[in-house]
N, C-alpha and C positions, 0 to 999 in steps of 0.2 A: 454489658458493654462489649463492643466489638474488639476483637484481637488486633492490636496495633503493632504486633511483632516486637514487643518489648520497648518500643519507643515511647518517649514522653507524649502525653496527649496534647493535641493542638488546642491551646488556650486562647487563640486569637478569636475575635468576634465571629468570623466565618466558621472557624473550627468548632466553636461551641454551638452555633446554630446548626451546623451539619450534624453534629452528634445528636442533637435533639431530633432532627428530622429522620435520621436513619434508625433510631432506636424505637423498636416496636414492642419491646418486652415489657412485661408487667411484673413487679416484685411485691414484697410485703409492704413497701412504702408507696405502692401505686405505680403510676407511669409518668412519663415526662409531661410537663404542663404544656399547654399551647403557648405560642410565641407572641410577644408584643415587641415590635421593632420600632424604636424611636429614631427618627431620621430627619433630614432637611430636604425640602423640595422633592420628597418621595424618591430620593436617590436609592433607598434600600430595595425598591421594587426592581430597578434596573440591575442592581448588583445580584439579586437572587436569580433573575431570569438569565443573566449572562454568566452564571457560574455552573457549568455542566456537572461538575463533581458534587454539587449540592443535591442533585436529583438522580441518583443511580437507577437507571431503567425506569424513571418516572416522568420523563419529559412530556408524555401524553396525559399525565394524571394531574396536571396543575390547572386550576381555574382561578382567574383573577376577577373579582367583582369590585368595581369602582363606583362609589356612590356619587350622587349629585345633589347640589344645594338648590336646584330649581324647584319652585313650589309644587309642581305636579309630581316630581320625583319623591316628594315627601308624603304623598297621599297613601292611604291604606293599601290600595291595590298595588302600588309600587313596592311597598314593604313586603307584602305577601309574595310578590314575584321574586324578590331577592331571597326571602326565607326559603322558598321552594327550591331555588338554585343551590342554596347551601344544603338543604335536605337531600338533594340528589347526590351531592358530593359526599355527604356523610354515609349514605347507603352504599355507594359504589367504591369507597375507599380512596377518593381523590384528595389532593391537598388543595385547600381553598385559601386564597390571599384576599383579605378584606381591606379596602381603603375608603376613607371618607364616608363611613357608614355608622356614625355616632348614634343615629336614630334607631339603629337595629340591635345594638348590643343588649338592650334590656330584654328583647325577645330570646336572646341566646344565653340567658343567665345560667341555666342548668348545663348548657353545653360548655361554656367557658369555665364553669366550676367543675366540669367533668363528673357531674352527679348522675352516674349511670345506674340503671337497674339491669340485672342479668336474669335471663330466662332461657333455658334450653341452650346454654353456651352462646347466647347472643346478647349483645348489649343494646339497651334502649335508653333514650333520654327524651325529656319533654321539651318541645318547642312552644313558645308562647306568642300569641298574637292578641294583645289586649287581655280580655277575660277568657279567651279560648286557648286550650292546650291540646297538643297532639303528640302522640308517641312516634318516635323515629328511630329506626335501627341505626346503630353506629358500627361501621366497618372497622376492623382492627387496624387497618392501614390509614385511616382517616387522620389528617393533620390540619390544623387551622393556624393561620398567621394573620395577625392584625398589624398593619403598617400605618403609622401615624406620625405627623409632624410633632417634634418634641414639645413645641409650645402649645399645640392643641391638647396634648396629653396633660400637660401641667395645668392648663386653664379649664378644660372641659371634661376630662375623664374622671369619673368618681373613683375615690381611693379603693373601694372594694373591687372594682373592675381591674385596676392596675395590679392589685395584690394577687389576683387569681392567675396571672400570666407570667411566664418566664421572660424577663425584660433584657433587651440588648440595645445599645446605641450603635447604629450602623449608618455610616456615610462612606462615600468613596475615599475620603481622606483616611478613615480608620482601617481600610483594607489594603492601602498601598504600602509598599516597602519604603524604607528610608530614602532609597534612590528615587522612587516614584514620587514621594512627597517633595523632594528637591526639584524635580522636573515640574511638578505642579506649581510650586512657588515661583519658579522662573517664568512659567507661562502666565501666571497671574500678574507678575510684575510687568511682563511684556504688554499684556492687555491694558494695564493701567497707563503705561507710557504711550502706547499707540493711540489711546483715546484722549490723551491730554491735549488741551487747547493752548495755542499760543495767542493769548488775548491781545497782544500788542499789534497783531496783524489786522484786526477788524473791530470796529466799534460794536457791530452786531454780536460778535463772539463774547465781548465783555459782559453782555447781559446773560450769558449762559454759564453762570458761576457753578451751577450744579450738574454740569455735563459729566456723565459717568460712563463706565464700560457698557452699561445696559443701553445707553443711547447710541453707542457705536456698534455693538454686537447685539442684535435682537435676541431676546430671551436669556441674556447673560445673567448669571447669579453666582453666589459665592461658591457653589458646588461645580460650576462649569469647568474650570481648569482641571480639577482632580477627576471629574467624570471623563473628560477627553483623554487624560493619561490612562485611566482604567480601561476605557474602550480600546485604545490603541494596543495596550499590553495584551488584552484578551484576543485581539486579532492576530498579534504576532505569535503568541504562545498557545 
């Protein structure tokens, strides 16, 4: 573990994630597991990329691979392409962030399980594509992060996959200070009041009983207020 000058370790979600990413050591108990970040509306990705202290001297070593649910993106050739991109990251020591790639994790079984073989001080692991297997070298600085919506994890992720990874729940609300949460709550209340309709003014408006913040602000969701506060704080500080 890194020397923190005698201070108590940072046990916040970001602090625990940062400790995992900067720890490259291996001990009798093995090494840190790869990360599974449960989130809402993929807010965790924005938090990771907008937290410079999360990536000391590694800003150029991050690769984000975002999957697609379009039929052609589920074909064998597309899976092979994504596997090859991950393979390059493994060999060159880059950190890879995976999103919406549920159809890929079976091919990464040994990687996620960190089932390595060592030969001549080099680590190797099997990557699977159906019945085909291939050996891939694993750089000591390689890190893997799976970002997924918490409901998707609960409904679609197999339990063995979840158990292999170090899990954290990360949304913008969980990384804001108490003051930031207060501002976020005020902003959320303002958006609710701003989008409220005075149905007494128009017969047409009376038919829009379900008019919400999303109808007034395009793309609005529950994470929007806290995301705005987080973004502004990052710009200021």
